[in-house]
TIMI-2910 file (N, C-alpha, C, CB; in pm, 1 decimal, decimal comma, always signed):
<rs>
+----------+----------+----------+----------+----------+----------+----------+----------+----------+----------+----------+----------+------+
!      n_x !      n_y !      n_z !     ca_x !     ca_y !     ca_z !      c_x !      c_y !      c_z !     cb_x !     cb_y !     cb_z ! resn !
+----------+----------+----------+----------+----------+----------+----------+----------+----------+----------+----------+----------+------+
!    +82,0 !   -119,4 !     +0,0 !     +0,0 !     +0,0 !     +0,0 !    +86,8 !   +126,5 !     +0,0 !    -93,5 !     -0,6 !   +120,8 !  Unk !
!   +194,6 !   +123,7 !    +80,4 !   +283,2 !   +238,8 !    +86,6 !   +352,7 !   +259,7 !    -46,9 !   +386,3 !   +221,3 !   +198,1 !  Unk !
!   +387,5 !   +151,0 !   -115,9 !   +452,3 !   +163,0 !   -246,1 !   +358,7 !   +228,3 !   -346,9 !   +497,3 !    +25,6 !   -296,7 !  Unk !
!   +231,7 !   +193,3 !   -338,4 !   +134,3 !   +250,4 !   -431,4 !   +119,3 !   +400,3 !   -406,2 !     -2,7 !   +179,4 !   -417,8 !  Unk !
!   +116,0 !   +438,6 !   -279,9 !   +105,9 !   +581,1 !   -246,6 !   +228,7 !   +656,7 !   -295,8 !    +89,3 !   +600,3 !    -94,5 !  Unk !
!   +347,0 !   +598,4 !   -273,8 !   +470,3 !   +662,7 !   -319,5 !   +471,8 !   +675,1 !   -471,0 !   +592,9 !   +584,0 !   -272,0 !  Unk !
!   +431,2 !   +568,3 !   -540,3 !   +427,9 !   +569,0 !   -685,9 !   +329,2 !   +674,2 !   -735,9 !   +390,3 !   +429,8 !   -739,9 !  Unk !
!   +212,0 !   +681,6 !   -671,5 !   +112,0 !   +781,3 !   -709,0 !   +167,5 !   +922,3 !   -689,8 !    -16,8 !   +762,7 !   -626,1 !  Unk !
!   +236,5 !   +945,7 !   -577,9 !   +294,5 !  +1077,1 !   -549,6 !   +399,0 !  +1113,4 !   -653,9 !   +356,8 !  +1079,6 !   -409,3 !  Unk !
!   +484,3 !  +1017,0 !   -690,7 !   +588,1 !  +1042,6 !   -791,1 !   +523,7 !  +1074,7 !   -925,7 !   +683,3 !   +920,7 !   -804,4 !  Unk !
!   +423,4 !   +997,6 !   -966,5 !   +355,8 !  +1022,0 !  -1093,6 !   +284,9 !  +1156,8 !  -1094,0 !   +255,8 !   +910,6 !  -1122,4 !  Unk !
!   +223,2 !  +1190,2 !   -983,9 !   +156,1 !  +1319,2 !   -972,1 !   +256,5 !  +1433,6 !   -983,5 !    +80,2 !  +1328,2 !   -839,1 !  Unk !
!   +370,5 !  +1418,9 !   -918,9 !   +474,5 !  +1520,5 !   -923,9 !   +528,1 !  +1535,3 !  -1065,4 !   +588,0 !  +1486,0 !   -827,5 !  Unk !
!   +554,7 !  +1422,7 !  -1131,9 !   +605,3 !  +1426,3 !  -1268,9 !   +503,0 !  +1492,5 !  -1360,9 !   +638,5 !  +1283,9 !  -1318,6 !  Unk !
!   +376,8 !  +1459,6 !  -1345,3 !   +272,3 !  +1519,9 !  -1428,2 !   +265,1 !  +1670,5 !  -1404,4 !   +135,7 !  +1454,9 !  -1399,2 !  Unk !
!   +274,6 !  +1711,6 !  -1280,0 !   +269,5 !  +1854,1 !  -1246,8 !   +387,5 !  +1928,2 !  -1308,1 !   +268,1 !  +1873,8 !  -1094,5 !  Unk !
!   +508,4 !  +1872,1 !  -1291,6 !   +627,1 !  +1936,8 !  -1346,1 !   +624,3 !  +1939,2 !  -1498,3 !   +752,8 !  +1866,1 !  -1297,4 !  Unk !
!   +574,6 !  +1833,9 !  -1559,0 !   +563,1 !  +1830,7 !  -1704,9 !   +470,1 !  +1941,1 !  -1752,4 !   +512,0 !  +1693,4 !  -1753,0 !  Unk !
!   +362,4 !  +1960,4 !  -1680,7 !   +269,0 !  +2067,0 !  -1715,2 !   +333,3 !  +2204,0 !  -1703,0 !   +146,0 !  +2059,7 !  -1626,8 !  Unk !
!   +413,6 !  +2220,3 !  -1600,5 !   +482,5 !  +2348,0 !  -1583,5 !   +580,8 !  +2372,9 !  -1696,4 !   +554,9 !  +2352,1 !  -1449,6 !  Unk !
!   +659,2 !  +2272,3 !  -1726,6 !   +762,1 !  +2287,7 !  -1829,9 !   +696,9 !  +2307,8 !  -1966,2 !   +856,0 !  +2164,4 !  -1832,7 !  Unk !
!   +593,2 !  +2231,5 !  -1997,3 !   +525,3 !  +2243,7 !  -2125,9 !   +455,8 !  +2378,7 !  -2137,2 !   +423,7 !  +2129,9 !  -2144,3 !  Unk !
!   +404,9 !  +2429,8 !  -2026,7 !   +333,4 !  +2556,5 !  -2028,6 !   +426,2 !  +2675,9 !  -2042,0 !   +251,1 !  +2570,5 !  -1904,3 !  Unk !
!   +550,1 !  +2660,4 !  -2006,0 !   +646,2 !  +2769,3 !  -2012,5 !   +711,7 !  +2768,8 !  -2149,8 !   +752,5 !  +2757,1 !  -1900,0 !  Unk !
!   +736,7 !  +2886,4 !  -2199,9 !   +802,0 !  +2897,6 !  -2329,5 !   +952,9 !  +2890,4 !  -2317,5 !   +762,1 !  +3026,4 !  -2397,0 !  Unk !
!  +1003,5 !  +2874,3 !  -2197,7 !  +1147,9 !  +2872,4 !  -2177,7 !  +1195,3 !  +3006,8 !  -2127,3 !  +1220,4 !  +2835,6 !  -2307,1 !  Unk !
!  +1323,8 !  +3020,4 !  -2123,7 !  +1384,5 !  +3142,0 !  -2072,1 !  +1444,3 !  +3218,3 !  -2189,7 !  +1492,8 !  +3110,2 !  -1964,0 !  Unk !
!  +1411,9 !  +3345,7 !  -2197,3 !  +1465,8 !  +3427,6 !  -2306,0 !  +1609,4 !  +3468,4 !  -2274,0 !  +1377,6 !  +3553,1 !  -2329,5 !  Unk !
!  +1678,3 !  +3514,0 !  -2376,1 !  +1817,0 !  +3559,3 !  -2358,1 !  +1822,2 !  +3678,0 !  -2262,0 !  +1880,1 !  +3598,0 !  -2494,3 !  Unk !
!  +1723,2 !  +3765,2 !  -2270,7 !  +1719,3 !  +3882,3 !  -2183,0 !  +1702,4 !  +3840,4 !  -2036,6 !  +1604,9 !  +3977,0 !  -2224,9 !  Unk !
!  +1614,8 !  +3742,9 !  -2012,7 !  +1594,8 !  +3694,4 !  -1877,2 !  +1720,1 !  +3626,1 !  -1824,1 !  +1476,7 !  +3598,6 !  -1872,3 !  Unk !
!  +1788,5 !  +3552,2 !  -1910,0 !  +1912,4 !  +3486,6 !  -1870,1 !  +2019,5 !  +3589,5 !  -1836,4 !  +1961,8 !  +3393,1 !  -1981,0 !  Unk !
!  +2027,5 !  +3696,4 !  -1917,5 !  +2124,0 !  +3803,5 !  -1890,0 !  +2090,8 !  +3872,1 !  -1757,6 !  +2125,1 !  +3907,2 !  -2005,3 !  Unk !
!  +1962,2 !  +3898,4 !  -1734,8 !  +1921,5 !  +3961,1 !  -1608,2 !  +1958,3 !  +3872,9 !  -1489,7 !  +1770,2 !  +3989,2 !  -1607,9 !  Unk !
!  +1936,8 !  +3743,5 !  -1504,9 !  +1971,0 !  +3649,7 !  -1398,4 !  +2120,5 !  +3652,6 !  -1369,7 !  +1927,1 !  +3507,8 !  -1435,6 !  Unk !
!  +2201,0 !  +3650,1 !  -1475,9 !  +2346,6 !  +3654,3 !  -1457,7 !  +2391,3 !  +3786,1 !  -1396,5 !  +2417,6 !  +3632,6 !  -1591,2 !  Unk !
!  +2328,3 !  +3897,1 !  -1439,4 !  +2360,9 !  +4027,4 !  -1380,4 !  +2326,0 !  +4030,4 !  -1231,9 !  +2286,7 !  +4140,1 !  -1454,3 !  Unk !
!  +2211,1 !  +3973,0 !  -1196,8 !  +2171,1 !  +3969,2 !  -1056,2 !  +2264,0 !  +3881,3 !   -973,6 !  +2027,9 !  +3919,1 !  -1043,6 !  Unk !
!  +2308,9 !  +3770,4 !  -1030,9 !  +2403,7 !  +3684,3 !   -959,6 !  +2533,8 !  +3758,8 !   -934,2 !  +2431,0 !  +3555,2 !  -1039,4 !  Unk !
!  +2581,2 !  +3832,8 !  -1034,3 !  +2704,5 !  +3910,1 !  -1017,7 !  +2686,0 !  +4018,4 !   -911,9 !  +2747,3 !  +3973,2 !  -1151,6 !  Unk !
!  +2569,4 !  +4081,9 !   -913,1 !  +2541,5 !  +4185,6 !   -813,2 !  +2536,2 !  +4127,2 !   -672,8 !  +2409,7 !  +4256,4 !   -845,1 !  Unk !
!  +2477,6 !  +4010,1 !   -658,9 !  +2471,1 !  +3943,7 !   -528,3 !  +2611,9 !  +3913,4 !   -478,6 !  +2387,4 !  +3813,4 !   -536,6 !  Unk !
!  +2697,2 !  +3862,1 !   -565,9 !  +2834,9 !  +3832,1 !   -525,9 !  +2907,7 !  +3958,6 !   -483,3 !  +2910,7 !  +3763,9 !   -640,4 !  Unk !
!  +2888,6 !  +4066,5 !   -558,6 !  +2951,8 !  +4193,9 !   -524,6 !  +2903,5 !  +4245,0 !   -389,3 !  +2923,5 !  +4298,1 !   -633,0 !  Unk !
!  +2772,4 !  +4240,4 !   -369,2 !  +2716,8 !  +4287,4 !   -242,0 !  +2761,7 !  +4199,7 !   -125,7 !  +2564,0 !  +4290,5 !   -248,7 !  Unk !
!  +2775,3 !  +4070,1 !   -150,8 !  +2821,3 !  +3979,9 !    -45,0 !  +2964,3 !  +4012,0 !     -4,8 !  +2811,1 !  +3833,8 !    -90,4 !  Unk !
!  +3050,5 !  +4039,2 !   -104,4 !  +3188,4 !  +4072,9 !    -68,0 !  +3195,6 !  +4208,4 !     +1,9 !  +3277,9 !  +4073,3 !   -192,6 !  Unk !
!  +3109,5 !  +4302,3 !    -37,5 !  +3104,5 !  +4430,2 !    +33,4 !  +3058,4 !  +4410,6 !   +176,6 !  +3011,6 !  +4528,4 !    -38,8 !  Unk !
!  +2959,0 !  +4325,7 !   +195,7 !  +2909,7 !  +4298,1 !   +330,9 !  +3017,8 !  +4232,3 !   +415,3 !  +2784,9 !  +4208,5 !   +325,7 !  Unk !
!  +3093,2 !  +4140,5 !   +356,2 !  +3202,7 !  +4075,8 !   +429,3 !  +3310,0 !  +4176,9 !   +468,0 !  +3264,6 !  +3963,3 !   +344,9 !  Unk !
!  +3341,4 !  +4269,7 !   +376,8 !  +3440,6 !  +4373,1 !   +406,9 !  +3392,1 !  +4463,2 !   +520,0 !  +3470,8 !  +4457,1 !   +281,6 !  Unk !
!  +3264,1 !  +4500,6 !   +515,9 !  +3208,6 !  +4585,5 !   +622,2 !  +3207,9 !  +4512,4 !   +756,3 !  +3065,9 !  +4630,2 !   +586,1 !  Unk !
!  +3180,3 !  +4382,6 !   +753,4 !  +3181,3 !  +4304,4 !   +877,3 !  +3322,3 !  +4297,8 !   +935,4 !  +3127,4 !  +4162,0 !   +852,1 !  Unk !
!  +3422,3 !  +4282,8 !   +848,3 !  +3560,6 !  +4282,0 !   +895,3 !  +3598,6 !  +4418,3 !   +953,6 !  +3656,2 !  +4244,5 !   +780,4 !  Unk !
!  +3552,2 !  +4525,5 !   +888,1 !  +3578,5 !  +4660,7 !   +938,1 !  +3510,9 !  +4681,2 !  +1074,0 !  +3528,9 !  +4766,9 !   +836,6 !  Unk !
!  +3389,0 !  +4632,6 !  +1087,3 !  +3316,0 !  +4643,4 !  +1214,0 !  +3388,7 !  +4569,4 !  +1325,9 !  +3173,5 !  +4588,1 !  +1198,5 !  Unk !
!  +3437,5 !  +4450,1 !  +1294,9 !  +3510,8 !  +4372,0 !  +1394,0 !  +3636,6 !  +4446,2 !  +1439,1 !  +3547,8 !  +4234,1 !  +1336,9 !  Unk !
!  +3708,0 !  +4504,8 !  +1342,6 !  +3829,1 !  +4580,3 !  +1376,8 !  +3795,4 !  +4700,9 !  +1464,0 !  +3901,7 !  +4626,2 !  +1249,1 !  Unk !
!  +3686,8 !  +4770,9 !  +1431,5 !  +3646,7 !  +4887,1 !  +1511,2 !  +3604,6 !  +4846,6 !  +1652,0 !  +3532,4 !  +4961,7 !  +1442,4 !  Unk !
!  +3532,9 !  +4736,0 !  +1663,9 !  +3493,8 !  +4688,0 !  +1796,8 !  +3616,3 !  +4652,1 !  +1880,4 !  +3400,8 !  +4566,2 !  +1784,7 !  Unk !
!  +3719,3 !  +4596,9 !  +1816,9 !  +3843,2 !  +4564,7 !  +1888,6 !  +3912,4 !  +4692,4 !  +1935,5 !  +3938,4 !  +4482,3 !  +1798,9 !  Unk !
!  +3914,0 !  +4794,5 !  +1848,1 !  +3974,3 !  +4922,0 !  +1887,1 !  +3899,0 !  +4983,4 !  +2005,4 !  +3975,3 !  +5020,0 !  +1767,8 !  Unk !
!  +3768,6 !  +4976,2 !  +2001,9 !  +3688,0 !  +5030,2 !  +2111,7 !  +3716,9 !  +4955,1 !  +2240,8 !  +3537,8 !  +5022,3 !  +2078,2 !  Unk !
!  +3726,2 !  +4823,9 !  +2231,6 !  +3755,1 !  +4744,2 !  +2351,8 !  +3893,2 !  +4778,8 !  +2406,9 !  +3746,7 !  +4592,7 !  +2320,2 !  Unk !
!  +3991,5 !  +4798,1 !  +2319,0 !  +4125,9 !  +4835,8 !  +2363,2 !  +4124,6 !  +4972,3 !  +2432,2 !  +4222,9 !  +4837,8 !  +2243,9 !  Unk !
!  +4052,6 !  +5067,4 !  +2373,1 !  +4046,3 !  +5201,3 !  +2433,8 !  +3971,6 !  +5198,2 !  +2566,3 !  +3978,5 !  +5300,7 !  +2338,2 !  Unk !
!  +3865,5 !  +5117,6 !  +2575,3 !  +3793,9 !  +5103,9 !  +2702,2 !  +3885,0 !  +5046,1 !  +2810,3 !  +3669,8 !  +5014,9 !  +2684,4 !  Unk !
!  +3967,1 !  +4949,1 !  +2772,1 !  +4060,5 !  +4889,6 !  +2869,1 !  +4162,2 !  +4993,4 !  +2915,8 !  +4133,4 !  +4767,6 !  +2807,3 !  Unk !
!  +4210,3 !  +5076,9 !  +2824,2 !  +4305,2 !  +5182,3 !  +2862,1 !  +4238,6 !  +5282,7 !  +2955,6 !  +4359,9 !  +5254,2 !  +2736,6 !  Unk !
!  +4115,4 !  +5320,4 !  +2925,7 !  +4043,4 !  +5415,6 !  +3010,8 !  +4025,7 !  +5358,9 !  +3150,9 !  +3906,1 !  +5450,2 !  +2949,7 !  Unk !
!  +3988,1 !  +5232,4 !  +3160,0 !  +3972,9 !  +5169,0 !  +3291,4 !  +4105,7 !  +5166,7 !  +3366,4 !  +3918,4 !  +5025,8 !  +3276,2 !  Unk !
!  +4213,5 !  +5137,8 !  +3292,2 !  +4346,3 !  +5134,7 !  +3355,4 !  +4383,9 !  +5274,1 !  +3406,0 !  +4453,6 !  +5082,9 !  +3255,4 !  Unk !
!  +4360,6 !  +5377,3 !  +3324,4 !  +4391,6 !  +5513,8 !  +3367,4 !  +4306,0 !  +5554,9 !  +3485,9 !  +4371,4 !  +5612,0 !  +3252,2 !  Unk !
!  +4178,8 !  +5514,8 !  +3483,1 !  +4090,1 !  +5547,2 !  +3594,9 !  +4138,9 !  +5480,3 !  +3722,6 !  +3945,5 !  +5503,8 !  +3563,9 !  Unk !
!  +4184,8 !  +5355,4 !  +3711,4 !  +4236,7 !  +5283,3 !  +3827,2 !  +4362,4 !  +5352,6 !  +3881,0 !  +4267,5 !  +5136,5 !  +3790,1 !  Unk !
!  +4449,9 !  +5394,4 !  +3791,2 !  +4571,2 !  +5464,4 !  +3833,3 !  +4537,0 !  +5597,9 !  +3899,4 !  +4664,4 !  +5487,0 !  +3713,1 !  Unk !
!  +4436,9 !  +5667,8 !  +3844,4 !  +4394,9 !  +5795,4 !  +3903,1 !  +4338,7 !  +5775,1 !  +4042,7 !  +4290,6 !  +5863,9 !  +3814,1 !  Unk !
!  +4257,3 !  +5671,2 !  +4057,2 !  +4200,9 !  +5643,1 !  +4188,8 !  +4309,7 !  +5607,2 !  +4289,7 !  +4099,0 !  +5529,9 !  +4179,5 !  Unk !
!  +4408,4 !  +5530,4 !  +4246,6 !  +4519,9 !  +5494,6 !  +4336,9 !  +4599,2 !  +5617,4 !  +4374,9 !  +4612,9 !  +5390,8 !  +4271,3 !  Unk !
!  +4622,7 !  +5708,2 !  +4278,5 !  +4697,2 !  +5830,1 !  +4307,0 !  +4621,0 !  +5916,5 !  +4406,3 !  +4724,5 !  +5908,4 !  +4177,8 !  Unk !
!  +4490,4 !  +5927,5 !  +4389,8 !  +4409,2 !  +6005,4 !  +4483,5 !  +4411,9 !  +5945,5 !  +4621,4 !  +4266,3 !  +6015,4 !  +4435,1 !  Unk !
!  +4408,3 !  +5812,7 !  +4626,9 !  +4410,7 !  +5744,0 !  +4756,5 !  +4545,8 !  +5765,9 !  +4826,3 !  +4383,6 !  +5592,1 !  +4738,0 !  Unk !
!  +4653,5 !  +5770,8 !  +4748,6 !  +4786,6 !  +5791,1 !  +4806,1 !  +4805,4 !  +5933,8 !  +4857,8 !  +4893,6 !  +5759,2 !  +4702,4 !  Unk !
!  +4733,0 !  +6028,6 !  +4798,2 !  +4747,4 !  +6168,0 !  +4836,9 !  +4672,0 !  +6201,5 !  +4967,0 !  +4698,2 !  +6257,0 !  +4724,5 !  Unk !
!  +4584,2 !  +6115,8 !  +5009,7 !  +4505,1 !  +6145,5 !  +5130,2 !  +4582,3 !  +6119,5 !  +5253,5 !  +4378,7 !  +6065,4 !  +5133,3 !  Unk !
+----------+----------+----------+----------+----------+----------+----------+----------+----------+----------+----------+----------+------+
</rs>
């Protein structure tokens, strides 16, 4: 029974896809060019996004380094004030 259901599903899928393919006139050269242009644009945007992410990571590291220096200076200032009392 399960084999019959699977076979029916496969035949139904094949019939549906055949109808889609037969109903479509295919892809025009203009549509293919647009698709290729969009793929190239996606790749370009992806590399730009990766570059921006790397820049963001570097900036976050710089901020963390400066925050650590500020904390260190604040600690030294507090120690100096404590020594002066």
